[in-house]
Structure formats: C-alpha cells, structure tokens
GUVEXMAR-212153 format. One record per residue: chain; x, y, z of N, C-alpha, C, CB in turn. Coordinates in nm, 2 decimals, m for minus. Glycine has a CB too. Layout:
("A",(X,Y,Z),(X,Y,Z),(X,Y,Z),(X,Y,Z))
...
***
This chain:
("A",(m1.22,0.45,0.19),(m1.14,0.50,0.30),(m1.20,0.40,0.43),(m1.17,0.65,0.33))
("A",(m1.09,0.35,0.50),(m1.12,0.27,0.62),(m1.19,0.35,0.73),(m0.99,0.20,0.67))
("A",(m1.29,0.30,0.81),(m1.35,0.38,0.91),(m1.26,0.37,1.03),(m1.48,0.33,0.95))
("A",(m1.25,0.46,1.11),(m1.18,0.47,1.24),(m1.26,0.40,1.35),(m1.16,0.63,1.28))
("A",(m1.17,0.33,1.44),(m1.24,0.25,1.55),(m1.27,0.36,1.66),(m1.14,0.12,1.62))
("A",(m1.36,0.31,1.74),(m1.40,0.40,1.85),(m1.28,0.42,1.95),(m1.52,0.34,1.93))
("A",(m1.25,0.54,2.00),(m1.13,0.55,2.09),(m0.99,0.55,2.01),(m1.13,0.41,2.19))
("A",(m1.00,0.56,1.87),(m0.87,0.57,1.80),(m0.77,0.68,1.85),(m0.90,0.60,1.65))
("A",(m0.83,0.79,1.89),(m0.74,0.90,1.94),(m0.66,0.86,2.05),(m0.82,1.02,1.99))
("A",(m0.72,0.78,2.16),(m0.64,0.74,2.28),(m0.54,0.62,2.22),(m0.74,0.70,2.42))
("A",(m0.59,0.54,2.13),(m0.52,0.42,2.09),(m0.38,0.49,2.03),(m0.60,0.33,1.97))
("A",(m0.39,0.59,1.95),(m0.29,0.65,1.87),(m0.18,0.72,1.98),(m0.35,0.75,1.77))
("A",(m0.24,0.80,2.07),(m0.17,0.87,2.18),(m0.08,0.76,2.26),(m0.27,0.94,2.27))
("A",(m0.16,0.64,2.29),(m0.09,0.55,2.36),(0.05,0.47,2.29),(m0.19,0.45,2.39))
("A",(0.01,0.46,2.17),(0.11,0.40,2.08),(0.24,0.50,2.07),(0.03,0.39,1.93))
("A",(0.21,0.62,2.05),(0.32,0.72,2.03),(0.41,0.74,2.16),(0.26,0.86,2.00))
("A",(0.32,0.73,2.27),(0.39,0.73,2.41),(0.47,0.62,2.43),(0.30,0.74,2.52))
("A",(0.42,0.50,2.39),(0.52,0.39,2.41),(0.63,0.38,2.32),(0.45,0.28,2.42))
("A",(0.63,0.44,2.20),(0.73,0.44,2.11),(0.84,0.52,2.15),(0.68,0.47,2.00))
("A",(0.81,0.63,2.23),(0.91,0.72,2.27),(1.03,0.66,2.35),(0.86,0.82,2.35))
("A",(1.00,0.55,2.41),(1.10,0.48,2.49),(1.15,0.35,2.43),(1.05,0.45,2.63))
("A",(1.10,0.32,2.32),(1.15,0.21,2.24),(1.25,0.24,2.14),(1.03,0.15,2.17))
("A",(1.37,0.17,2.15),(1.48,0.20,2.07),(1.45,0.14,1.93),(1.60,0.14,2.13))
("A",(1.50,0.21,1.82),(1.50,0.18,1.69),(1.55,0.04,1.66),(1.56,0.28,1.62))
("A",(1.48,m0.04,1.59),(1.54,m0.17,1.56),(1.46,m0.23,1.43),(1.52,m0.28,1.69))
("A",(1.55,m0.25,1.31),(1.49,m0.28,1.19),(1.39,m0.41,1.22),(1.59,m0.31,1.08))
("A",(1.27,m0.41,1.15),(1.18,m0.51,1.15),(1.09,m0.52,1.27),(1.25,m0.62,1.15))
("A",(1.12,m0.45,1.38),(1.03,m0.46,1.49),(0.99,m0.32,1.55),(1.10,m0.54,1.59))
("A",(1.09,m0.23,1.52),(1.05,m0.09,1.57),(1.13,0.00,1.47),(1.09,m0.06,1.75))
("A",(1.07,0.02,1.35),(1.13,0.10,1.26),(1.01,0.20,1.20),(1.20,0.02,1.15))
("A",(1.05,0.27,1.10),(0.94,0.36,1.04),(0.85,0.29,0.98),(0.99,0.46,0.95))
("A",(0.87,0.18,0.91),(0.76,0.11,0.84),(0.68,0.03,0.95),(0.83,0.01,0.73))
("A",(0.72,m0.03,1.05),(0.64,m0.10,1.13),(0.57,0.00,1.23),(0.72,m0.21,1.21))
("A",(0.63,0.12,1.26),(0.56,0.22,1.34),(0.43,0.27,1.26),(0.66,0.34,1.37))
("A",(0.46,0.29,1.12),(0.33,0.33,1.05),(0.23,0.23,1.04),(0.36,0.37,0.91))
("A",(0.26,0.11,1.04),(0.17,m0.01,1.04),(0.10,m0.01,1.16),(0.23,m0.15,1.01))
("A",(0.18,0.01,1.28),(0.12,0.02,1.40),(0.01,0.12,1.43),(0.21,0.02,1.49))
("A",(0.04,0.24,1.38),(m0.04,0.36,1.36),(m0.16,0.33,1.30),(0.03,0.46,1.29))
("A",(m0.17,0.28,1.18),(m0.28,0.23,1.11),(m0.37,0.14,1.18),(m0.23,0.17,0.98))
("A",(m0.30,0.04,1.25),(m0.38,m0.04,1.33),(m0.45,0.02,1.45),(m0.31,m0.15,1.37))
("A",(m0.38,0.11,1.52),(m0.44,0.18,1.61),(m0.56,0.26,1.58),(m0.34,0.26,1.66))
("A",(m0.56,0.31,1.47),(m0.66,0.40,1.41),(m0.78,0.32,1.34),(m0.60,0.50,1.31))
("A",(m0.75,0.23,1.27),(m0.84,0.16,1.20),(m0.89,0.02,1.25),(m0.79,0.15,1.08))
("A",(m0.80,m0.05,1.33),(m0.83,m0.18,1.37),(m0.77,m0.29,1.30),(m0.96,m0.19,1.38))
("A",(m0.71,m0.26,1.18),(m0.66,m0.35,1.09),(m0.52,m0.32,1.06),(m0.73,m0.36,0.97))
("A",(m0.43,m0.42,1.05),(m0.30,m0.39,1.01),(m0.27,m0.42,0.87),(m0.22,m0.46,1.10))
("A",(m0.20,m0.33,0.80),(m0.17,m0.36,0.66),(m0.05,m0.45,0.65),(m0.14,m0.23,0.59))
("A",(m0.05,m0.55,0.55),(0.05,m0.64,0.54),(0.16,m0.56,0.46),(0.01,m0.78,0.46))
("A",(0.28,m0.57,0.52),(0.40,m0.51,0.46),(0.50,m0.59,0.42),(0.46,m0.41,0.55))
("A",(0.56,m0.56,0.30),(0.66,m0.65,0.24),(0.79,m0.65,0.33),(0.69,m0.61,0.09))
("A",(0.81,m0.55,0.40),(0.95,m0.55,0.47),(0.94,m0.61,0.61),(1.00,m0.40,0.49))
("A",(0.82,m0.65,0.67),(0.81,m0.72,0.78),(0.92,m0.83,0.81),(0.69,m0.76,0.77))
("A",(0.99,m0.81,0.92),(1.09,m0.90,0.96),(1.23,m0.87,0.91),(1.04,m1.03,0.90))
("A",(1.24,m0.77,0.82),(1.37,m0.73,0.78),(1.46,m0.68,0.90),(1.36,m0.62,0.68))
("A",(1.58,m0.71,0.89),(1.66,m0.66,1.01),(1.76,m0.56,0.97),(1.73,m0.78,1.08))
("A",(1.78,m0.52,0.84),(1.86,m0.42,0.80),(1.78,m0.33,0.70),(2.00,m0.47,0.75))
("A",(1.83,m0.21,0.67),(1.77,m0.13,0.56),(1.78,m0.21,0.42),(1.84,0.00,0.55))
("A",(1.90,m0.27,0.39),(1.92,m0.33,0.26),(1.81,m0.44,0.26),(2.08,m0.40,0.23))
("A",(1.78,m0.53,0.36),(1.69,m0.63,0.36),(1.55,m0.58,0.34),(1.69,m0.71,0.48))
("A",(1.52,m0.48,0.40),(1.39,m0.40,0.37),(1.37,m0.35,0.23),(1.38,m0.29,0.47))
("A",(1.47,m0.29,0.18),(1.47,m0.26,0.04),(1.45,m0.38,m0.06),(1.59,m0.20,0.00))
("A",(1.52,m0.48,m0.03),(1.51,m0.60,m0.12),(1.37,m0.67,m0.10),(1.61,m0.71,m0.08))
("A",(1.31,m0.66,0.01),(1.17,m0.73,0.03),(1.07,m0.64,m0.04),(1.13,m0.75,0.20))
("A",(1.09,m0.50,m0.02),(0.99,m0.42,m0.10),(1.01,m0.42,m0.24),(1.00,m0.28,m0.06))
("A",(1.14,m0.43,m0.29),(1.16,m0.45,m0.43),(1.10,m0.57,m0.50),(1.30,m0.46,m0.44))
("A",(1.11,m0.68,m0.42),(1.06,m0.82,m0.46),(0.90,m0.81,m0.47),(1.10,m0.93,m0.36))
("A",(0.84,m0.75,m0.37),(0.69,m0.73,m0.36),(0.64,m0.64,m0.47),(0.66,m0.68,m0.22))
("A",(0.69,m0.54,m0.50),(0.65,m0.43,m0.59),(0.77,m0.39,m0.68),(0.59,m0.31,m0.52))
("A",(0.79,m0.47,m0.78),(0.92,m0.43,m0.87),(0.90,m0.31,m0.94),(0.96,m0.54,m0.97))
("A",(1.01,m0.23,m0.93),(1.01,m0.10,m0.99),(0.93,0.02,m0.92),(0.95,m0.12,m1.13))
("A",(0.90,m0.01,m0.80),(0.81,0.08,m0.72),(0.90,0.14,m0.61),(0.68,0.00,m0.65))
("A",(0.87,0.26,m0.57),(0.93,0.33,m0.46),(0.88,0.27,m0.32),(0.91,0.48,m0.47))
("A",(0.95,0.30,m0.23),(0.89,0.26,m0.08),(0.76,0.32,m0.06),(0.99,0.30,0.03))
("A",(0.74,0.44,m0.08),(0.59,0.50,m0.08),(0.49,0.42,m0.15),(0.58,0.64,m0.15))
("A",(0.53,0.40,m0.28),(0.43,0.33,m0.36),(0.40,0.18,m0.31),(0.48,0.32,m0.52))
("A",(0.51,0.12,m0.26),(0.48,m0.01,m0.21),(0.40,m0.01,m0.08),(0.60,m0.09,m0.20))
("A",(0.42,0.09,0.01),(0.34,0.09,0.13),(0.20,0.12,0.09),(0.39,0.18,0.23))
("A",(0.17,0.23,m0.02),(0.04,0.26,m0.05),(m0.03,0.14,m0.11),(0.03,0.37,m0.15))
("A",(0.05,0.05,m0.18),(m0.01,m0.07,m0.24),(m0.04,m0.17,m0.13),(0.08,m0.13,m0.34))
("A",(0.02,m0.17,m0.02),(m0.01,m0.26,0.09),(m0.13,m0.20,0.17),(0.12,m0.26,0.19))
("A",(m0.15,m0.08,0.16),(m0.27,m0.03,0.24),(m0.38,m0.05,0.17),(m0.27,0.10,0.27))
***
C-alpha cells in the first residue's frame, strides 16, 4: 500500500472543492482523471491511466481495451495503480 502524504486530507478536500465548479470534459475532467487526481492528492504520485487524453467515452473505452485486452474498466484502473 502506498503511504499517504502529510496534509493529504486538506489536499483531497481542496481537490473536491475545486472539482465542484469544473464542468465535465472527457480527458481533462472526467471520472477517471478525477480518480487519478484524488490518488495524487493523497499519495503524491499519479497513476498512469490508459484513457488519458481521450475526448469521448468511446475513445476512453478503446484506449483501455488496447492497454488491457479483455479487461473491464475497473480492472484496467487497478492494473494502472
């Protein structure tokens, strides 16, 4: 398990607060990039995600399928972490 950085609680709270006013956008502010941001806020390191840069749900699905053939989104994210 990765250690948490000092001050992770406020890092995560700041991230959540900032996300409240940020509109959804594939590849820059979506569920996968938000999860990666949250991991970084807590641990100090950002997981490499296959869907980074995707601009549509279909592109994200294609990127994940290419990176982890036969896996679900959850399995691909777990693999990246």
